C-alpha positions as CSV (number, residue, x, y, z in Angstrom):
1,M,-49.7,-24.5,-28.0
2,A,-49.2,-21.0,-26.4
3,H,-48.5,-22.7,-23.1
4,T,-45.8,-24.8,-24.8
5,D,-44.2,-21.8,-26.4
6,Y,-44.2,-20.0,-23.0
7,G,-42.4,-22.9,-21.4
8,T,-39.9,-23.1,-24.2
9,D,-39.2,-19.3,-23.9
10,T,-38.7,-19.7,-20.1
11,R,-36.2,-22.6,-20.5
12,I,-34.3,-20.5,-23.1
13,R,-34.1,-17.5,-20.8
14,I,-33.0,-19.7,-17.9
15,T,-30.3,-21.3,-20.1
16,E,-29.1,-17.9,-21.3
17,M,-29.0,-16.6,-17.8
18,T,-27.1,-19.7,-16.6
19,L,-24.6,-19.4,-19.4
20,F,-24.2,-15.7,-18.7
21,C,-23.5,-16.3,-15.0
22,V,-21.0,-19.1,-15.8
23,S,-19.2,-16.9,-18.3
24,S,-19.2,-13.9,-15.8
25,I,-17.8,-16.1,-13.0
26,R,-15.2,-17.6,-15.3
27,K,-14.1,-14.1,-16.4
28,N,-14.0,-12.7,-12.9
29,L,-12.6,-15.8,-11.2
30,P,-9.1,-14.5,-10.8
31,L,-10.4,-11.3,-9.3
32,L,-12.7,-13.1,-6.9
33,L,-10.2,-15.7,-5.9
34,S,-7.4,-13.2,-5.5
35,S,-9.5,-10.9,-3.3
36,F,-10.7,-13.8,-1.2
37,L,-7.1,-15.1,-0.6
38,I,-5.7,-11.7,0.2
39,L,-8.4,-11.0,2.8
40,V,-8.3,-14.5,4.3
41,G,-4.5,-14.3,4.5
42,T,-4.6,-10.9,6.3
43,V,-7.1,-12.2,8.8
44,F,-5.0,-15.3,9.4
45,I,-1.8,-13.5,10.2
46,V,-3.3,-10.9,12.6
47,P,-2.7,-13.0,15.8
48,Y,0.9,-13.8,14.8
49,G,2.7,-10.5,14.8
50,G,5.2,-11.4,17.6
51,F,8.0,-13.5,16.3
52,Q,9.5,-14.6,19.6
53,E,8.3,-18.1,19.2
54,A,9.0,-20.5,16.3
55,D,5.4,-21.7,16.1
56,I,4.2,-18.2,15.6
57,V,6.6,-17.6,12.8
58,I,5.4,-20.8,11.0
59,K,1.8,-19.7,11.3
60,F,2.7,-16.2,10.1
61,W,4.3,-17.7,7.0
62,I,1.3,-19.8,6.3
63,G,-0.8,-16.7,6.2
64,I,1.7,-14.8,4.1
65,S,1.8,-17.8,1.7
66,I,-2.0,-17.5,1.3
67,M,-1.7,-13.8,0.6
68,S,1.2,-14.4,-1.8
69,L,-1.0,-16.9,-3.8
70,G,-3.7,-14.3,-3.9
71,C,-1.2,-11.7,-5.2
72,I,0.1,-14.0,-7.9
73,I,-3.4,-14.8,-9.1
74,S,-4.0,-11.1,-9.3
75,W,-1.5,-10.9,-12.2
76,A,-4.2,-12.7,-14.3
77,I,-7.0,-10.3,-13.5
78,P,-8.1,-8.9,-16.9
79,S,-9.8,-5.8,-15.5
80,I,-10.8,-4.3,-12.1
81,N,-12.9,-1.2,-11.3
82,Y,-12.0,1.5,-8.9
83,V,-14.5,0.5,-6.2
84,W,-13.3,-3.1,-6.0
85,F,-9.6,-2.0,-6.2
86,W,-9.8,0.5,-3.4
87,S,-12.2,-1.6,-1.3
88,I,-9.8,-4.6,-1.0
89,T,-6.7,-2.4,-0.8
90,I,-8.1,-0.4,2.1
91,L,-9.9,-3.2,3.9
92,A,-6.8,-5.4,3.9
93,R,-4.8,-2.6,5.6
94,L,-7.5,-1.9,8.1
95,I,-7.6,-5.5,9.1
96,L,-3.9,-5.5,9.9
97,I,-4.0,-2.4,12.1
98,S,-4.9,-4.7,15.0
99,M,-1.9,-6.9,14.4
100,E,1.0,-6.8,16.9
101,P,3.6,-4.6,15.4
102,G,7.3,-5.1,15.0
103,D,9.5,-3.7,17.9
104,D,10.7,-0.8,15.8
105,I,7.5,1.1,16.4
106,W,8.1,1.4,20.1
107,R,11.2,3.4,19.2
108,Y,9.1,5.7,17.0
109,L,6.6,6.2,19.9
110,W,9.3,6.8,22.5
111,E,11.4,9.2,20.4
112,G,8.3,11.3,19.5
113,Y,7.1,11.2,23.1
114,I,10.4,12.5,24.6
115,Q,10.7,15.2,22.0
116,N,7.4,16.6,23.3
117,L,8.9,16.5,26.8
118,G,11.8,18.7,25.6
119,F,14.5,16.0,25.2
120,S,16.5,15.1,22.0
121,P,16.4,11.4,21.1
122,Y,19.8,12.0,19.5
123,D,21.4,13.0,22.8
124,L,19.8,10.5,25.1
125,A,19.3,6.8,24.7
126,P,16.1,5.3,26.0
127,N,17.8,3.9,29.1
128,A,19.4,7.3,30.1
129,L,19.1,8.1,33.8
130,E,17.5,11.5,32.9
131,L,14.6,9.7,31.3
132,I,13.7,7.2,34.0
133,P,10.8,9.3,35.4
134,Y,9.2,9.3,32.0
135,R,9.3,5.6,31.2
136,T,6.0,4.3,29.8
137,E,4.3,0.9,30.2
138,W,5.6,-0.1,26.8
139,W,9.2,1.2,27.5
140,S,10.6,-2.3,27.9
141,L,9.4,-3.3,24.4
142,M,11.9,-1.1,22.7
143,N,14.9,-2.6,20.9
144,H,18.5,-1.4,21.6
145,P,17.6,0.8,24.7
146,D,21.2,1.7,25.1
147,T,21.4,3.3,21.6
148,S,20.3,6.9,20.8
149,A,18.1,7.7,17.8
150,I,19.2,6.7,14.3
151,Y,16.2,8.0,12.3
152,P,16.6,11.2,10.2
153,P,15.5,14.6,11.5
154,L,12.4,15.0,9.3
155,I,11.2,11.6,10.3
156,Q,11.7,12.6,13.9
157,L,9.5,15.6,13.4
158,G,6.9,13.2,12.1
159,F,7.2,11.1,15.2
160,R,6.9,14.2,17.4
161,F,3.8,15.3,15.6
162,L,2.1,11.9,15.9
163,A,3.1,11.5,19.5
164,L,1.6,15.0,20.2
165,I,-1.7,13.6,18.9
166,S,-1.3,10.4,20.9
167,P,1.8,8.1,21.5
168,S,-0.2,5.1,20.4
169,V,0.4,2.3,17.9
170,F,-2.9,3.0,16.2
171,V,-2.1,6.6,15.4
172,F,1.4,5.8,14.1
173,K,0.1,2.8,12.0
174,F,-2.7,5.0,10.6
175,A,-0.2,7.6,9.4
176,F,2.0,5.0,7.7
177,I,-1.1,3.5,6.0
178,L,-2.1,6.9,4.7
179,A,1.3,7.3,3.1
180,D,1.0,3.8,1.7
181,L,-2.4,4.5,0.2
182,G,-0.9,7.7,-1.2
183,I,1.7,5.6,-3.0
184,C,-1.1,3.4,-4.4
185,W,-2.9,6.5,-5.7
186,L,0.3,7.9,-7.3
187,L,0.9,4.5,-9.1
188,T,-2.7,4.5,-10.5
189,R,-1.9,7.9,-12.0
190,K,0.9,6.3,-14.0
191,F,-0.2,2.7,-14.5
192,S,-3.5,0.8,-14.9
193,L,-5.3,-0.5,-11.8
194,Q,-4.2,-4.1,-12.8
195,K,-0.6,-3.1,-12.8
196,T,-0.9,-1.2,-9.5
197,L,-2.1,-4.4,-7.9
198,I,1.6,-5.6,-7.9
199,Y,2.2,-3.0,-5.2
200,A,-1.2,-2.5,-3.6
201,W,-1.9,-6.2,-2.9
202,N,1.7,-7.2,-2.3
203,P,2.0,-9.2,1.0
204,L,5.3,-7.6,1.9
205,I,3.8,-4.1,1.5
206,L,0.6,-5.0,3.4
207,Y,2.5,-6.5,6.3
208,S,5.3,-3.9,6.5
209,F,3.2,-0.8,7.0
210,A,-0.2,-1.8,8.2
211,G,0.9,-4.9,10.1
212,G,4.5,-4.4,11.2
213,G,4.1,-0.6,11.6
214,H,7.3,0.4,9.8
215,Y,7.6,4.0,8.7
216,D,9.2,3.3,5.3
217,S,6.1,4.4,3.4
218,W,7.0,7.9,4.5
219,F,10.1,8.0,2.3
220,I,8.7,5.8,-0.5
221,L,5.8,8.2,-1.0
222,P,8.0,11.2,-2.0
223,L,10.4,9.0,-3.9
224,V,7.5,7.7,-6.1
225,G,6.1,11.2,-6.4
226,A,9.5,12.6,-7.5
227,W,10.0,9.8,-10.0
228,L,6.6,10.4,-11.6
229,V,7.3,14.1,-11.8
230,F,10.6,13.3,-13.5
231,V,8.9,11.0,-15.9
232,E,6.2,13.5,-16.7
233,E,8.8,16.3,-17.3
234,G,10.7,14.0,-19.6
235,R,7.5,13.3,-21.6
236,R,6.7,16.9,-21.9
237,K,10.1,17.8,-23.1
238,K,9.9,15.1,-25.8
239,E,6.5,16.4,-26.9
240,E,7.8,19.9,-27.1
241,E,10.8,18.8,-29.1
242,R,8.4,16.9,-31.5
243,R,6.3,20.0,-31.9
244,K,9.3,22.2,-32.6
245,D,10.5,19.6,-35.1
246,R,7.2,19.5,-36.9
247,S,7.0,23.3,-36.9
248,W,10.5,23.5,-38.4
249,K,9.7,21.0,-41.1
250,K,6.4,22.8,-41.9
251,W,8.3,26.1,-42.1
252,M,10.9,24.6,-44.3
253,G,8.2,23.2,-46.5
254,T,6.6,26.6,-46.8
255,Q,9.8,28.3,-47.7
256,T,10.5,25.7,-50.4
257,L,7.1,26.4,-51.9
258,V,7.6,30.2,-51.9
259,E,11.0,29.8,-53.6
260,E,9.5,27.7,-56.3
């Protein structure tokens, strides 16, 4: 009889554990599926960064479509913890560091490089005769070699600093990714992790900075920071006005009681 009870208890425990696992998987399915598709998509597009051939562009868009599906599914995620959020957010960007960048980054490297040689990228175009002795092995990869610099002075200082460390794609991409992650962090200060996924796991964001190596994260970061400061200041002013209003009403109520 005791043996029968033990067997029954075991079956009940197994059933309960099975139901718990099924319920847990069902609850976390959007999170698991979204994370999987984001990472699979990023791995898929790594070999297809050069858009000179039509076949490469098609394969790139297949990968982006996989990432986009993962991003859309992430909208249904009910909750996500910090470890999972930052793990996928950082890992996806690290995967894309090895991707062939867009041709803009070669301008960044070149303009930072020649600044450290004492030349101004605003005065001399990449194909200037004065710069022929300083051409690098990647010089031919630059776009518009007959046009001088168009990027703002502060950005140029950033290029110069990075080129001083090393005029390499890795260093520049890493700097852009740091700014990108800074944006993610700022957004988590204002919004929930679920809402921040709209930016953090967005295929356009992932490719543009970590994959394509574009510097735009440098000016988006202060823009988002300034916006959050503006919002916070507005909130504080409203709270202060409410406190003053409550104090005034309380004082008026006291005065009324005294007069009575």
